[in-house]
C-alpha positions in Angstrom: 30.5 123.2 132.9 32.9 122.1 135.1 31.4 119.5 137.9 33.7 120.9 140.7 35.7 118.4 143.5 33.6 117.6 146.5 34.5 118.4 150.3 34.1 114.5 150.9 37.2 113.1 148.5 41.4 114.4 148.3 41.8 117.7 146.6 44.3 116.2 143.7 42.0 112.7 143.0 38.5 114.8 142.8 40.3 117.6 141.0 41.6 114.5 138.8 37.9 112.8 138.5 36.7 116.1 138.0 38.4 116.7 134.9 38.7 113.5 133.2 35.1 113.3 133.5 34.2 116.8 131.9 36.8 115.9 129.2 34.7 112.4 128.3 31.9 114.9 128.5 33.2 117.6 125.7 34.3 114.4 124.0 30.9 112.8 123.1 29.6 115.9 122.2 32.0 116.6 120.0 31.8 112.9 118.8 28.3 113.3 117.9 28.4 116.9 116.6 31.0 116.0 114.2 28.5 112.9 112.9 25.6 115.4 112.7 27.3 117.5 110.5 28.5 114.4 108.2 24.9 113.7 108.2 23.6 117.5 107.1 26.4 117.2 104.2 25.4 113.9 103.2 21.4 115.4 103.2 22.7 118.0 100.3 24.2 115.3 98.5 21.1 114.0 98.7 19.5 116.4 97.8 21.5 117.0 94.6 20.9 113.3 93.7 16.9 113.6 93.9 17.0 117.1 91.2 19.1 114.5 88.8 17.8 111.4 89.6 15.3 111.7 86.2 17.9 112.7 84.2 21.1 110.1 85.2 21.7 108.9 82.1 21.5 104.8 83.1 19.9 104.5 79.6 22.3 105.3 77.7 25.5 104.4 80.1 23.4 100.8 79.4 23.0 101.2 75.5 26.8 102.4 74.5 28.7 100.5 73.2 31.3 102.9 74.1 30.8 102.1 77.8 34.0 101.3 79.5 33.3 97.5 80.2 34.1 96.1 83.8 35.3 93.0 85.6 33.6 91.2 88.8 36.0 90.0 91.3 34.4 87.4 93.1 36.7 85.7 95.8 34.8 82.9 97.0 35.6 80.1 99.6 32.9 77.4 100.6 30.5 79.3 99.0 28.9 75.5 97.4 25.3 76.8 98.5 24.8 79.8 96.7 27.9 80.2 94.7 25.7 79.3 91.2 22.9 81.5 92.0 24.8 84.6 93.3 26.9 84.2 89.6 23.7 83.6 87.7 22.2 87.0 89.6 25.8 88.6 88.7 25.2 87.6 85.0 21.4 90.1 84.8 23.1 93.3 86.0 22.2 95.5 83.6 25.2 96.7 82.0 26.8 96.6 78.5 30.2 94.8 78.9 30.9 92.8 81.9 32.6 89.6 82.8 32.3 87.9 85.7 36.3 86.1 87.2 35.3 83.9 90.5 38.7 83.2 92.4 37.6 80.3 94.9 40.6 80.8 96.9 41.0 77.0 98.2 37.5 75.7 99.4 37.1 72.6 101.1 33.6 72.2 100.3 32.3 71.6 95.9 32.4 75.5 95.5 34.5 74.1 92.2 31.7 71.5 91.1 28.9 73.5 92.2 29.6 75.9 89.4 31.4 73.3 86.6 28.1 71.9 87.0 26.1 75.0 86.3 27.8 76.0 83.3 29.5 73.5 82.1 32.6 74.8 82.7 36.2 73.1 81.0 39.7 73.4 82.2 41.8 75.6 79.8 45.4 76.1 80.2 46.2 80.2 80.5 48.8 81.4 82.2 47.9 84.3 85.5 50.0 87.3 84.5 51.4 88.6 87.5 50.9 92.3 87.3 50.5 92.0 91.7 52.0 89.9 94.4 49.9 86.6 94.7 50.4 84.0 97.4 48.3 80.8 96.9 49.6 79.7 93.5 46.8 79.3 90.9 45.9 75.2 89.7 43.5 75.2 87.1 41.3 78.2 85.1 37.5 76.9 83.7 35.5 78.6 81.1 32.2 77.7 79.6 32.2 75.2 77.3 30.1 76.2 74.8 27.5 78.7 76.5 28.3 82.6 75.7 28.8 83.5 79.3 30.7 86.1 80.2 33.0 84.0 83.2 35.9 82.5 84.6 36.3 80.9 87.3 40.1 80.1 89.1 40.7 77.6 91.6 44.1 78.6 93.7 45.3 77.4 96.9 44.0 79.2 99.8 46.0 82.0 100.8 43.0 84.5 101.9 40.6 86.5 101.1 42.9 89.6 99.6 45.5 87.3 98.1 42.4 85.9 96.2 41.1 89.6 95.1 44.5 90.2 94.1 44.5 86.6 91.6 41.5 88.1 90.1 43.2 91.4 89.6 45.7 89.7 87.5 43.2 87.3 85.6 40.7 90.8 85.1 40.6 92.1 81.7 38.7 95.3 81.9 40.0 98.7 82.6 37.3 99.0 85.2 37.2 96.3 88.5 34.2 95.9 90.9 35.0 93.9 93.8 32.0 92.1 95.7 31.3 89.3 98.0 29.9 86.1 96.5 27.2 86.4 99.2 26.2 89.9 98.6 22.5 90.5 96.6 23.5 93.4 94.3 20.1 95.7 92.7 20.0 95.5 89.2 21.9 99.1 88.3 23.8 98.4 90.8 27.0 98.9 88.2 25.2 101.5 86.1 25.7 103.7 90.0 28.9 102.5 91.1 30.7 102.6 88.0 28.7 105.8 86.6 31.2 108.5 88.4 34.4 107.0 86.9 32.8 106.9 83.6 31.8 110.7 84.2 35.0 111.7 85.2 37.7 109.0 83.7 40.8 111.0 84.5 40.2 112.0 88.3 37.7 109.9 89.8 39.9 106.2 90.8 37.2 104.7 93.0 34.0 104.4 93.9 31.9 102.9 96.9 28.6 101.8 97.0 25.9 101.5 100.0 25.5 98.3 101.4 21.8 97.1 103.0 20.8 94.6 106.0 19.0 92.2 104.1 18.1 90.3 107.3 14.0 90.5 107.3 13.9 91.3 102.8 12.1 89.5 100.6 14.6 88.4 98.0 13.7 86.8 95.0 16.1 85.5 91.6 18.6 87.4 93.6 17.3 90.3 94.0 15.7 92.4 96.3 12.4 93.1 96.1 10.7 94.6 98.9 12.5 96.2 102.2 11.3 95.3 105.2 13.1 96.0 108.6 14.6 92.4 110.3 12.9 90.7 113.3 15.3 90.8 115.2 16.2 93.7 117.6 20.0 93.4 117.5 19.6 93.7 113.2 17.4 96.6 113.5 20.0 98.1 115.9 22.3 97.2 113.5 20.4 98.9 110.8 20.4 102.8 112.2 23.9 101.6 112.7 24.5 101.0 109.1 22.1 104.6 108.1 24.4 107.0 110.2 27.8 105.2 110.2 28.1 103.3 106.9 25.3 105.6 104.3 25.4 108.9 105.7 28.5 109.7 107.1 31.0 107.9 104.2 28.5 110.1 102.0 29.6 113.3 103.8 33.3 112.0 103.4 32.7 111.4 100.2 31.3 115.2 100.0 34.4 117.0 101.7 37.3 114.3 99.8 37.9 112.2 102.9 36.4 109.5 102.1 38.6 106.3 103.7 36.2 103.3 102.9 34.7 101.7 100.8 33.2 98.3 101.9 34.7 94.9 100.2 31.4 93.6 99.5 31.2 95.8 96.6 33.5 98.3 95.3 34.0 99.8 92.2 37.9 100.6 91.3 40.2 101.8 88.1 42.4 98.7 87.8 45.4 100.3 86.8 45.3 102.3 89.8 45.2 99.2 92.0 47.6 97.5 90.6 49.6 100.4 90.7 49.9 100.6 94.6 50.2 96.6 94.4 46.8 94.8 95.1 45.1 94.1 98.4 47.6 93.7 101.5 47.2 90.2 103.0 48.9 90.9 105.8 45.7 93.5 107.3 42.6 92.4 108.2 41.5 95.6 106.8 42.5 95.4 102.9 39.2 96.8 101.5 39.6 99.9 103.4 43.7 99.7 103.8 43.7 99.9 100.0 41.7 103.5 100.2 44.0 105.0 102.1 47.1 103.3 100.5 45.3 105.4 96.7 44.9 108.0 98.8 48.6 108.1 99.6 50.1 107.4 96.2 48.1 109.7 94.5 49.1 112.9 96.6 52.5 111.6 97.3 52.3 111.9 93.3 50.9 114.8 93.5 47.7 113.9 91.1 44.5 115.3 90.6 42.0 112.6 91.8 39.0 111.6 93.5 37.7 108.8 95.3 33.9 109.1 96.2 30.6 107.0 97.3 27.6 107.0 96.0 24.3 107.0 98.2 21.9 104.7 96.1 21.4 101.3 97.7 23.2 98.8 95.5 24.6 96.0 97.5 22.4 93.8 100.2 24.7 91.8 102.6 23.4 90.1 105.8 24.4 91.1 109.0 25.1 88.7 112.2 22.1 87.9 114.2 23.5 86.9 117.6 25.6 88.8 120.0 28.8 86.0 119.5 28.8 86.7 115.9 28.7 90.7 116.3 31.1 90.5 118.9 33.3 88.8 116.7 32.9 90.7 113.6 33.5 94.4 115.4 36.7 92.8 116.7 38.0 92.5 113.7 36.8 95.5 112.0 38.7 97.2 114.9 41.4 95.6 115.0 42.0 96.2 110.9 41.2 100.0 111.7 44.0 99.4 114.2 46.5 98.1 111.8 46.0 100.8 109.0 46.0 103.6 110.9 49.4 102.0 112.6 51.1 101.5 109.3 49.6 104.8 107.5 50.5 106.7 111.0 52.5 109.1 109.0 49.8 110.6 107.3 48.5 111.3 110.3 48.3 115.5 110.5 50.5 115.6 108.0 49.7 118.7 105.5 51.5 117.0 102.9 48.0 115.1 101.8 45.6 117.0 102.3 42.2 116.6 103.6 42.9 112.9 104.6 46.1 113.6 106.4 45.1 116.5 108.3 41.0 115.8 109.1 40.0 112.3 108.3 42.7 110.1 109.4 43.3 112.5 112.8 39.0 111.4 112.9 39.2 108.4 112.6 42.2 107.8 114.9 40.1 110.5 117.5 36.4 109.6 117.4 36.5 105.8 115.7 40.1 104.2 117.1 39.1 105.7 120.4 35.9 105.4 120.6 35.5 102.4 122.3 37.8 103.3 124.7 36.7 106.6 126.2 33.1 105.2 126.1 34.6 102.0 128.7 36.3 105.1 130.8 33.3 107.2 131.1 31.1 104.1 132.0 33.8 103.2 134.7 34.5 106.7 136.3 31.7 108.8 135.9 29.3 106.7 137.9 32.7 106.2 140.5 33.1 110.0 140.8 29.2 110.4 141.5 29.7 107.8 144.0 32.8 109.3 145.8 31.4 113.0 145.5 33.9 113.9 143.3 31.3 115.6 140.9 27.9 116.8 141.8 25.0 114.6 140.9 23.7 116.6 138.2 26.8 116.4 136.3 25.3 112.7 135.6 22.3 114.2 134.4 24.0 116.6 131.8 26.7 113.6 131.0 23.6 111.5 129.7 21.8 114.3 127.9 24.9 114.9 126.5 26.0 111.8 125.1 23.3 109.9 125.0 20.4 111.6 124.3 22.2 113.7 121.5 23.4 110.4 120.0 19.9 109.3 119.8 18.9 112.8 118.0 21.7 111.9 115.9 20.5 108.4 115.1 16.7 109.9 114.5 18.5 112.9 111.8 19.9 109.9 109.9 17.0 107.6 109.6 15.0 111.2 109.0 17.5 111.8 106.2 17.8 108.4 104.5 14.0 107.5 104.8 13.1 111.4 102.7 15.5 110.9 100.4 15.1 106.9 99.7 11.7 105.4 101.6 13.2 102.0 101.0 10.9 100.7 104.0 7.3 99.5 102.9 5.3 100.8 105.4 4.8 103.3 108.7 6.0 100.1 111.0 9.1 99.7 109.8 10.1 103.2 110.2 8.5 103.4 113.5 10.2 100.4 114.3 13.5 101.8 112.8 12.9 104.9 115.4 12.8 102.7 118.3 16.0 100.9 117.5 17.6 104.4 117.4 17.5 104.8 121.1 18.1 101.3 122.0 21.1 101.4 120.4 22.3 103.5 123.4 20.8 101.7 125.9 24.0 98.6 126.3 24.5 98.0 122.4 27.3 100.6 122.4 28.4 99.9 125.2 28.6 95.8 124.4 30.3 97.2 120.6 32.6 99.1 123.0 34.1 95.7 124.9 34.5 94.3 121.9 36.2 96.6 119.9 38.9 97.0 122.2 40.1 93.3 122.2 40.5 94.4 118.6 42.6 96.9 119.5 44.4 94.5 121.7 44.5 92.0 118.8 46.5 94.5 116.4 49.2 95.8 119.5 50.2 92.1 120.1 49.6 91.2 116.9 48.1 87.7 117.3 47.5 85.5 114.1 44.8 87.4 111.8 41.4 84.6 111.9 38.3 85.6 110.3 36.2 82.1 111.6 33.5 80.5 111.3 30.6 82.8 110.8 27.1 81.4 110.0 23.9 82.6 107.5 20.8 82.3 108.3 20.3 83.0 105.1 18.0 85.8 102.9 14.3 84.6 103.2 14.4 80.8 102.2 18.4 80.2 100.5 20.1 77.9 102.4 22.9 79.0 105.5 26.2 80.4 104.2 29.6 81.5 105.5 32.0 84.1 105.7 31.2 87.4 107.1 31.2 90.3 104.6 32.6 93.5 105.8 
């Protein structure tokens, strides 16, 4: 598949352009092939899930007094508009024993006042232990005055989301902890689904991630998604396809091979002693949710522990995706900065056989095909057209490039859509499925290239060490819900 230098271009320059273009072509071929393999592995897991669904044992877990209790840790910053509704929905989750720990991270609005009024809270004297370090000091602890709600609200000085999670870890009383965003919408059986792997295999499973779906366009009632529909905005439709391919099927595939590196901050269940054992969340990393997973892998491998970090493919949590290009670019810039920081921090693990599949397979994949993907994408957009324009490659090479990079990527997305729809059949009608297929094609026509530029800026931010800023992330809300702030990872 050599492009071959053209006669009108100096030999060395033509040769360099030819080799570079061919390398970019093969790079995208390998990337898409890797995603296709992950999708096929995920499909095997979906088939197993469908076979076992009738005997999943959720009823037994939900009614047994021996089920390990869970503490839900909810970091909240300026969530006055929806925090009370969110907590009420969490209190109705189907699980035999749970407590909710809301950590008000120095909100400038009436987040604490809204909770005090909704649940009749009273301040209590309580010493918060420092099992993991805390930066923002705790100012007060509140509990319901007379109601039986298993709720604790902690008010602290602002220290960031990771620090709020660490305070929640210190306050949590139960062996399992579930970290969930305040603006997430959870399915009624979300805890049952995500906690089940830790309950089934208590000696090995230390963490479990759950699917985070896009709630834009869905009907939400009483804190639950009651009807799944495709979003109205084209930008969000494309993100729906991306979530299916990379976040649902990709992570399910990595879980299958024992290389899961990311559990979304919007919803994940951990064994508390394991997270405390690695020092809690890292407040200096903007991707604290993924970083703690990598650190768990590192600690377990170094201690030669027999362990598992898994992912459940049932939809358990829903979050609103950015609906404008500016907000989306800010989100992906931040995500890629977090990825860069994590890989730099744990660079000793990359390619190191001491860390097994994580060191030899998962981390190299993330370096080559996640971290560097926007670099190669932008290089391809610049070098391939220049090579054709200056005659450095045969024009037919351009068609092969487009076919193997973009058409193959479309095929991979279509396979992902088909696998997810066959397994879960979440969308109400064929129109939604048709819009999903159109979005799978549209993803490669400007969307990927737009994200690549934002992601490059994230890499640059991490390398420069600029101040970490989350920024304002306005939301339109679910259905008629009021607008909220803070974007969920």
